[in-house]
C-alpha angles and dihedrals in degrees: 000000000000119000114260112236138161118229117203123169091348093304119117111225121186113246118248114276127214111208111213132190108211122203095226132115117265093250091049117139118181146062129317130190119214128203108206127186125178091347094308128109107241094184143335130215133191115236112221121224092259094050125093135177128220139156119265088249091054091049091050091051093050091049090052093048090052088046089238115169121204120199127189113236122200124206096219 
């Protein structure tokens, strides 16, 4: 993967870097989701192999392609 740099007026400047402490074991291999607010990590969470992330729009599109129907159920 190429280094991310900003080029302004012909001069390369390194992009800002956010240093993050992750709560995983040193030999961890996998995916982690970060919740960042105002440049600070609020929390991190490991994703398990059977977990996936997508936008709401993507979820709705997948549901439509599967012809999945969702109905609201009231408990009253």
